Structures are given as C-alpha cells and as structure tokens.
C-alpha positions in Angstrom: 96.5 61.9 47.3 95.9 64.9 49.5 95.5 68.3 48.0 98.0 71.0 49.0 95.4 73.2 51.0 94.3 70.2 53.1 98.0 69.2 53.5 98.9 72.7 54.8 96.0 72.7 57.1 96.9 69.3 58.6 100.5 70.4 59.0 99.5 73.6 60.7 97.2 71.6 63.1 100.0 69.1 63.9 102.5 71.9 64.5 100.1 73.7 66.8 99.4 70.4 68.6 103.0 69.6 69.1 103.7 73.2 70.3 100.9 72.9 72.9 102.3 69.5 74.0 105.8 71.1 74.2 107.1 68.8 71.5 109.5 69.8 68.7 109.5 67.7 65.6 111.6 68.3 62.6 109.9 67.0 59.5 109.1 67.8 55.9 105.7 68.8 54.7 105.2 65.5 53.0 106.1 63.5 56.2 103.8 65.7 58.3 101.0 65.2 55.8 101.6 61.4 55.8 101.6 61.3 59.6 98.3 63.3 59.7 96.6 61.0 57.2 97.9 57.9 59.1 96.6 59.4 62.4 93.0 60.1 61.3 90.5 58.5 63.6 88.9 56.7 60.6 91.8 54.3 61.0 90.4 51.4 63.0 92.0 50.6 66.3 93.1 47.1 65.3 95.0 48.5 62.4 96.5 51.3 64.5 97.6 48.8 67.1 99.1 46.4 64.5 101.1 49.3 63.1 102.3 50.4 66.5 103.6 46.9 67.1 105.3 46.8 63.7 107.2 50.1 64.4 108.1 49.0 67.9 109.5 45.7 66.6 111.3 47.5 63.8 113.1 49.6 66.4 113.9 46.6 68.5 115.4 44.6 65.6 117.4 47.7 64.5 118.9 47.7 67.9 119.7 44.0 68.0 116.8 43.0 70.2 114.2 40.3 69.7 110.7 41.2 68.7 108.0 41.4 71.3 105.0 39.3 70.6 101.3 39.9 71.5 100.1 38.1 74.5 96.4 37.9 75.5 96.6 38.8 79.2 99.0 41.7 78.6 96.8 42.9 75.7 93.7 42.7 77.9 95.3 45.0 80.5 96.5 47.4 77.8 93.1 47.5 76.2 91.4 48.2 79.5 93.8 50.9 80.4 93.8 52.6 77.0 90.0 52.6 77.0 89.9 54.1 80.5 92.3 56.9 79.6 90.4 57.7 76.4 87.0 57.6 78.0 87.9 59.7 81.1 90.4 62.1 79.3 92.8 61.3 82.2 96.5 60.5 81.4 98.7 58.7 83.9 100.4 55.3 84.3 98.5 52.4 85.9 99.9 50.5 88.8 102.2 48.0 87.1 101.9 45.7 90.1 98.3 45.1 88.9 99.8 44.0 85.5 102.3 41.7 87.2 99.6 40.2 89.5 96.9 39.8 86.9 99.2 38.3 84.2 101.6 36.5 86.5 104.5 38.5 84.9 108.1 38.9 86.3 108.6 42.2 84.5 106.2 44.9 83.4 106.8 48.2 81.6 104.4 50.7 80.1 104.5 53.5 77.6 101.6 55.9 77.0 101.0 58.4 74.3 98.2 60.8 73.4 97.9 62.9 70.3 96.7 63.2 66.7 99.6 61.3 65.3 100.0 58.0 63.5 101.7 54.8 64.7 105.0 55.5 63.1 105.3 59.0 64.4 104.1 57.9 67.9 106.9 55.3 68.1 109.3 57.9 66.8 108.3 60.3 69.6 108.7 57.5 72.1 112.2 56.8 70.8 113.1 60.5 71.2 112.2 60.3 74.9 114.8 58.7 77.2 112.2 57.1 79.5 110.1 55.7 76.7 113.1 54.6 74.7 114.4 52.7 77.7 111.2 50.7 77.9 110.9 50.0 74.1 114.6 48.9 73.9 114.7 47.0 77.2 116.0 43.4 77.0 113.5 42.2 79.6 110.2 42.1 77.8 109.2 39.4 75.4 105.4 40.1 75.2 103.3 43.1 74.5 99.7 44.3 74.7 98.5 47.5 73.0 95.3 49.4 73.6 94.7 52.3 71.2 91.5 54.4 71.3 90.4 57.7 70.0 89.2 60.1 72.7 86.3 62.5 72.4 88.8 65.2 71.3 89.8 63.1 68.3 93.3 62.2 69.7 94.7 58.7 69.8 95.3 57.4 73.3 97.7 54.5 73.4 98.8 52.2 76.2 101.6 49.8 75.3 102.3 47.3 78.0 105.4 45.1 78.0 105.8 41.9 80.0 108.0 38.9 80.6 106.9 35.7 82.3 
C-alpha cells in the first residue's frame, strides 16, 4: 500500500507530465496512484507488454471484435521499433511498408505511446484519441506485436503493431 505523501507526489508528477504532453485526464487520486505504481520502470517489459495486450483485447471484445493474438514476426518488428525509439529518444511511426514486406502482411497498423503511465492508462489514452482508437478497433488486424521499453528519462515507450495475413 502506498503512503499518502508518496501518492500525492506521484499524482503531482503524473499531472505535470500530462500537462506537458497536452493531455487532460480526469481521474481520482486512487486511480492516479494505481496508474503511477503500475507504470514504474521496475515492472519488467514482458509483464508490461502482456498487460497492454490484455487491455487492448478487453476493448476489442467490449466492442464486439475478435481478440488480436501475438505473432512472432509482428512482435519482432514492434520490439525492434520500440527499442529504437526508447534508445534514441525519437518518436515517430516507422514505414509500415517495411512491416508488410518483412512479415508478408496484407494489413499493418501501428500505435505508439510514450510516458510514465501503466498499460491500462496507456490503452485508455489510445481509446481517447480518434486515430489510435481507429487502429485498436479496426476489424482488419488479427495479430499483434508489442515492444515496450523504458527510455533513459524513465518513460515507457510502446510500439504496438497490428497485422493481418
């Protein structure tokens, strides 16, 4: 259980970070504290990625869509891209033609995220963005790859790549 002073500090840091990013999030103190704890870089990348997949699939099922399943080639591309973005502190989409060519996919979509937030909050932010929501709730993809890394500033950098073969 988090003490109240630490909880207030984490909430303040999250609020300031969202303000810098131009994001507005309405949440209770308990939810913000939970998101901050979930986002701590001590969470290993495999667990973070698994939780991102869980929350993406929960949204898809809630909207009557099939779950996306991990796929090795798609995951390899997402891992490479997420690692590159975290290592270089750059932040832009890769050429999805590369994903189509490399994995022999008919469809490719990508969502990116960066910030000190946990998997649930990250998916929630994507769902509140028309462009990201469109990709998460597209009927086209059946497979997914997720690359999540912590950059040198302590923020999670996530590349979620969606494909269909």
